[in-house]
N, C-alpha and C positions, 0 to 999 in steps of 0.2 A: 508059190513065191508071190510077194505082193509085187504092186506095178513099179514101186521104186526100185525094189531087188531086181526085178527084170530090166528095167532101164539101165541100173548099173552094170549089170552083166552084159548088155548090148553095148554099152559105152565101152566096155573094158577090151570086148572082143573088137571093136572099131578101132580102139587105139593099137593093140596089138598087130591088126591087120596093116593099119597106116605106117606103124614102124618098120615092119619088114617091107612094105611096098617102097618106102623112101630108102631104105638101105639099098634095095635093087637100083633104085635111081641115082646112087651115088652120094646120098646124103649121109654125113657122119653125125650120130645122135650123140648129143654132150649132155642132155638131159630131160628128163619126163617128170610130167606133173610138177612143174615149178609152181610152189604155193605163195601167195601174197595175202594181205589181208582182203583183198577186193577179188580175190579168185585164184584161177589156177591156168598156167599155160601149158597145154598137153604136152607139146614137144618142142625142145630147143635144138637145132641142129645146125651143121655147116654144110654148104652146098657151093662148091666153087669158090671159096674164101668169103662167102657172104654169109653172114648169121641169119639164121631163119626161124622165126616164131611161128609154129605151126599149131594151127586150130583143127581140131578133128571133130567133125559132125558125123554121127552113127544114126541112121534111121534103119527103121524095119518096114522098108517100103516107102513110096513116094505120095502117098494120099494125103498127106499133110504138108506136103511141098518139098522141092529138093533140098537135101541137108545145107546147101550153100545159102539158100534163103535165112536160115537161122542165124547167119553172122550179121546181125543187123548193125545200123550205124552205132548205136548204145554198144553193142558188144565189140565194135571194132574200137572203140574210144577206151573201152576198159581194157583191152588186149595191148593197146598202146601205153595206157599207164604201167600195165605189168612189165611191159617190155623194158619201158624206162628204169622200173625199180631192178629187173634183172641186171641191166648194165651198169647201174649205179652200185649195186651190190658187189657186182664183178670187176668194178673198176675198169669198164670197158669204155673207150672214147674212139671217134674216128674210123669205126668199123661200118662197111656197108650192110645196112641190115633191110630184111622184109619180111612182109606177113603171108603166109601160103595158108590154103584151106585144103585138108584133105576131106572128101566127102566118101563114107561108106553106107553102101545100101545093101541092107542084109535080106536076102530071100530065104526065109526059113522054109520054105516048100522044096526049093533046090538044094538047101544048104550050100548057099552059094553068096560070095561077097563082091559087089562091083565097087572097086576103088578108084577113085579119080582125084588127080593133083590139080589144085589151081595156083599156079605159083605166082606170087605177087598180087594175090586176090583182092588187096585193098591196100591203102595209104592211111596213115593216120598224122 
């Protein structure tokens, strides 16, 4: 399998783990992989009446930094624009919203996943 295929597989595994983790934490998943012309929001959920836009970052180890560091200011701005599109498309106004990040670190040697949730990881 080429590198792109491996990364897609890793990302899919991370999103599946993140979804299960969020459900255990009481999140209600509303939509997955919401596509827009400028990208995709991994998970849109509801948690304690708050609409939550979730970015999932998966890494096979931390040698290139913690997954959270991959959510750069430019990525945050992009997620903000995509969230606005979601709200407009669904005619949602006056809702409390926030951006969470779920970090998934895959330890292939142990066949283990370390899933961490960062609620309200950033504001746009």
